[in-house]
N, C-alpha and C positions, 0 to 999 in steps of 0.2 A: 580424270579417265575418261574419254572415247574412242570409237573408232574398231575397228575389228582389230584380234589378236592374232599376227601373223604365229608360224612356226607352233602351232598348239599341238601337234601330238608333244614336241617334245616339251611343253607346257605341262599338259595332263601330268607328262610321268612323269613331272619334280614334284604336281600338286602331290599325286597317287604315292610318291617314291616316301618324302618327308613324311608321312605319316602309317609307315610300315613298317617303324622301330621306335617300343616302349624304352626303352632307357632314354635318358635326357640327355649326356654326353654326344651318345649316337645319333641322335634326335640331329641335335644341331648343328650336329659336321656332318649330315646326310646335308640339311637345308644349306650350308654354307658351298658346299659344291654341287649343290641340284645350281646355285644361283650365279657361280662361275662357269660351269657348264653353258646356263641359258644364254648366259649375256656374252660369252667368249673371254671374259675378265681373267688374266693371268693369274691375280692376288683377290685373294675378298678374305674378310672377314666379318665376326661377329660380336660383336661388343654388349655386354649387361648395364644395365643400368643399377643395381645394384647384384654386387658379386656374394654376399654375404647371404642372401637369400638362398641360392640356390647350388652353392659352393661353386660355382663359374664364375672366372671372371672374361675370360675371350675365346672363341674359335677361329682355326685361322686353315687358310686351305694349305697343299703341301709345302704350299711353296716359303720359303723358310724369308723372305723377304715381306714387312708386313704395308698392307697398302697406304700412300698416302692419304687423310683424310680429306672428307668433304668430295672429290671425283664423283661418284655417286652413293648415293645414301638412303635409307627407308626404313624407316622405325617399325618394330613389330610390337605389337598387340598382344597380350596374353586378357582376355577375360577382361576387358575395358580398361586396361593398366600397363604402362608403357614398361617390355622385357628390357627391350635393347635396339639398337641400332645394324642393321646388315648397311657393310660396304664395301664397295666396289670398286679397282682399280687396272690400269694399264691392257689395256683392249688385246687383244693377239690384231689384229690385222692394225694395229697404229689409230685406229681413227675413234673419236670420242665417242659415250654413253648416245644411244639415241632415246626419241622417248618412247618410241616400239619398249627397247632395252628397261627403261622404268615403267613403264607399264606391266611389264611381266615378272620384276620387281618384284610391283604391288600386292599380286593377284599371288606370286609365289609366298609373298610376308604375311597375307589373308592369311592362307594356309599353313604356314608354319606355326602362328599363335596358335590355331588348331590345336597341333601337333604336340607344343610342345607343354598346354593348359593337358590333353592325354600324358605324356609322358612324366610329368608335375604328379597329376593323380595315382601314375602307375608307380612312381619311387616312393609316392609317400605312404602309397599301402604296405609295399615292400618293405620301407621301413618300418612302417607299426608290425605287419608282423615278427620279424629279425628282431624286435624290442623287444615284442611280448613273448614269443618264443623264448628271448633271453632269459625275462623274470618269470616261464615258468619253469624253465631250466633250476636257476636259484631257489625257486619255493618247493621245489621237488631236493634240491641235495641238501636245503637246511633242514625239512623235517624229518633228514634219514637221523641225524643226530651228531653229527659234527660238531668237534671241540667249535667253542668261542671264536677263537684265532684260525681256526677253520670257515669260519662261517663268514668273516670276515675277507678273509680274501676270497673264498665263492662271488664275493661280491662284485670284486674289486678287478679280479683279474674279468671275470664276464662282460661286466659294464664298458673295459679297453677294448674287448675284443670289440661290442658293439657299434662301442664311439668309435673307432678306430684310430682311438686315443694314444700317446707314447708309451701315457703312467693312469694303471688307477690307482688310488690313494686314496685311503680314510683315515681321517682325523677323529677323534672323541675328545671332548673337555677335560679341560687337566682343574686339578683345584684351586689354582691359583685364578682360575677365570679363563684361561688362553682355548687354543686348542694342541694338539698334539698327533704328528703320522704316527699310527700304533702298526698299519698295515700299505703294502705299496705294492703291485702287479706292474713288472714295466719287463722289455724285453731283454735290459741292460739287470747288471746285478744292482738291488733296490736297497743293498745296505746304507747308502749313504744316505737313502731318505729319510726313513723311517727314523724316527728320534725331533724330525723336524719340529719346530714350532711355532706358532701363530700367536706374540704375546698378546697378552690382555689391552683391551682398550683400541685394536683394530677396527677400522669401520666397514671392510671386509666381515669381522666375528661379528661384530655388531649383525649385521643382516641374518649369519647365519645363524646366530643364538636365537634371533626372530622367528627364523623360522622360512627366510625369503630366502630364492637362488640366486646368484652371483657367476656372472658372464666376465669373461676379460679379453678382449681383444690380444691383449700380450702382456705375459706374465712375467719377461723380464724389464718390463717399464713402466706399464704401469705400476703406480703410485704406492697403493692399495695396497701390492704386495708386498710384503715385508719379509718371506722365506727365506733363509741362505740359498735354495734350490732354485729360486724364482727366472735366475737368468737361462738356465736348461732348456726353459718351456714357455710355447707361443700363446693360442687362442687354450681359452682352459675354459671350462665349466663350474663350480664350488654349488654342487648338488645337498640340501640336509637329508638327515638321515630321520625322519619325525614319523613317530608314531602314536597315538593314545595320548597324546598331549605331551608328548618325552621326546623327547630330542637325543637319539641314539650319537649321533655322531654326522658325518659329513664325510661324503665322497666326492671327490674332486679325478676329474676327467682333462689333463693338458693336452695339448699338441705341444710337435715338435716346431722350437719358431720357424715360421715360414712355411706353415701346415696352412692348410685354408680356415678361417673361422668355422666356425660352428653354424648351422643353417637355422632360423625359427624351426623347422620341425623337429631337426636334433635336439635341442634343444628342448623344447616339447613329451618327447618321446624321452630322452632320456630323466628328465623332472616326473612323468610316471613311473619310469624305472625305480626311481630311487624312494617314489613312495610305499610300490609295491615290497621292494627289496627289504622297509624299515620292519615293513607289520610284518615280514617273513621270518623277519631278525625277531621280533620280539616272539610270533610263536614259536619259535624253533627255544628261543631262550624260554619261556612258560613250558616246554613239554622237555626239555634238559631240569628244568626244575625240582616238574613233577617225578620225570626218570630218578633224579639222586633221590627224593623226598619216597621214593619205594625203598631207595636199597637201603636209606636208612633205617625207617621202618623193621623192614627185614632186619636187619643190623642189632638194633633194640631186640625186637623177640628173640635173634639167636643166643644174643648175652643175655639175656633175661632168663632163657631156661639152659642157660648154663649156670650159670650165678645159684638160681633156685634150685636147680634137682642136680644139675652132674656135684658141683662144685660140694651142695652138705651130700651127697652121699658118698663122695672121694671119705669128706672128711668124718662123717657117722663111720665108716671104715677106717678110716685110720686107728678113729677110739676105738674100734674092735680090738682092731691088733696089737693095743700098744698096749690094752689090759691083758690078753691074753699074753701078752710076753712076760709082762711083769707076776702070771702068775705059772710061768712055765717054768719047769726046771731042769731043762734040758737045755744045752750047754748052744748046742749047734739048731735048737729051732729056736733058741730064744735068738740066738746073730741073726736067723733066717726071715723073723717076723722083725727082727730090725731093717733089714734092710728090705722087706715091703714100707712097711713104715718110711722109712727117705722116700720109696720111690713114690711113693701116694704122696707124699707133701712133695717132691717133685712136679706132677701131676698135677695138683691144684696151681703149682704158681703159674704154669705151661699155661693153662686154662685159665685163669687170671688175663697173664700178656696178650691172649688171644680176645676175650673179651673187652681188656681196652683199646687193643686194635679194632678191634668192631667197630666200636665207639669214635673212629677217628674218622671224619669227613676225607672223603675215598680220595679226590683233586686237588685236599687242600694242604700246603704245606706244614707240617706239623710242627707246635711252637712250644712243647713240651717235652723236658729232660729222657722220658722215658720214649714217649715220640719219635723222638728222629733219634736211639737206637734203633726202635725197631721199623725206621725208615732206611736206617746202611744195612742190616741184616737184611730187610727184602730185597735191596737192589742186587745185593751178595748174590743172590738166588739164580741173576739171568748168569755171573759166572759161574759159581758151583753146581746151574743145575738142578739146584735144591734149595728149598729155605730154612738154612739154619733156627733149630732150635735154639728159645730164648729167652731164660724166665730171669728174676729179676729177687730181691731180696730185701725186704726192709725199708723204711718211705724214700725212696730217693727222690721223690719230687722236691720234697724238705730237705736234704741234707744235702745234695751234692751243689754247691754253687754252680755260679756261669761260666765261668773261667774254669773250673775244674774238670767239669762237661764236655767244655772244647775240649779239655785236653784228654778227657776219657774215649770223646767220641773221635777226633787222631789215631790212640791210640788203637780202635775196634777197626777204622778203616783197615791200619795196616797190618795188619792179623787177618782179616780177613782178606784182603788183596795178598798174604803170605800162602796162607791155607787155600787160597785156588790154586796157587801153584803146585803142590805138592801131586805126587800122581797118588791116582787110586783113592780120592776123599768121599767120602760115602757119609759121612754125619758132621755137624759141626756145632757143636754147643757153644751157647753163648750167655755166659753168668756175669750181672752184676749184683757189685753184696756193699750196700751201705753199714751193714752194720758188721764192719772187718776193722779188724783192729790192730793196729802196727805193735813191732816187737816191743816198741820201748812204754803203749799203752796207749798209746793216742789214735782218738775214733780216726777210721779209715772208708775209703769206698773203693775195693778190688774188681780186677776185669781178668776175668779167666774167658779164655777163648779156646776149647776143647778141637781138633780135629783128629778124623782119623787115616790121615794118610799117611804114610811111609816117609821117614828122615832121617837121613846116616843109618840105614837096615834097625830101627826101631817103629815100631807100628804104635803110631797118635801123639801126637804133642803140644802140649799146653802151653799158653801162653801169658804169661799172669802181666798184670798191669799195677798199680797199685797209687793212692795219693791220699797226706792225710786231711782230717776236714776242718 
């Protein structure tokens, strides 16, 4: 290129104009429009050499017809590397492009390379800021005491939004050596995604279990993808959630079919986010365990106090009343003391039941028969507005077989539901007696559910269910 450059003012305006916008797409569009205006071309387009790097394939003028290739093309370099080519066609005056047009285009292309480099830096900084803010928000949310399922959903949903993905999916290892989707955040109902598994031996699975991220160009056609929902998605990232040499799971971020692939910068930021999220999950789990341990310790202390102090005092008081009743000649006083002794016995049973309930883990499903009964009565409190009083008599854990226990629980559930529908119910008492006897002399377990609600003009109703042992 040599010789003076005419049309200097329009060129200066174009050179200055291409660097005024820091957003990459807007910068490329300004370059294309400036090139068309400088040369009088009706059609202009900028094609990138590596669409995956910036997520952009081609930028054109507002003219709907693409320019024929090769009429006037100038390469654009960014930091010494080929970025793409600026193509012009169909000059408005009908004449071919001149050497002057080519000189103008080369000058504009040089300035465009600088503007694109700046826009890339700005876009990368802005993306990094969004991902860092997202990771910080996830950490804050997880450390506020969310349940495990809620914590995983928080990670999946935040990652989906940051990555502009169609779904955010968490997979966790299965006992068989595969992986299963346990949490999914999508625009639509994720119900058909949760539960999807990756079978053991999958090449993708081997990479993930080894702590390596996996990048997929098209989930629907990639032979490594074997899940039944793969046909719904296109480009995808699968990122191990790994912390303290422990694989918690995998974060998958698939986009819709036809969406642009992830750029290297997006993949790098997503990997960093996954590492931060995995660490936050580990810290949240440790915090949750410490909180549960503190609850267990408090419950054990309360249970010991109840057993060592309250029950012993109640038992001693009952013995004193029993002794006084035997020595008392007055029938009325004798009967009153007898009722007091029975009340103390019932209170001892209730305290023992409370001690047993305190020893149950707060979030674990009870496996013992006594625990299952307590769970049913605790669940009925939501309908009744108060918790029913529950007592057990005899060795219920040892004497009641599983089949009869299931039948009793069904009867208890039905009786509690009936009690909740009675008007003016303010008290419900549940008794499970493993020392009952049937009229024919056989040993039995008896369930009695009393409520003080009105039914058929009677105050108070008792439901009785029993079964031989």
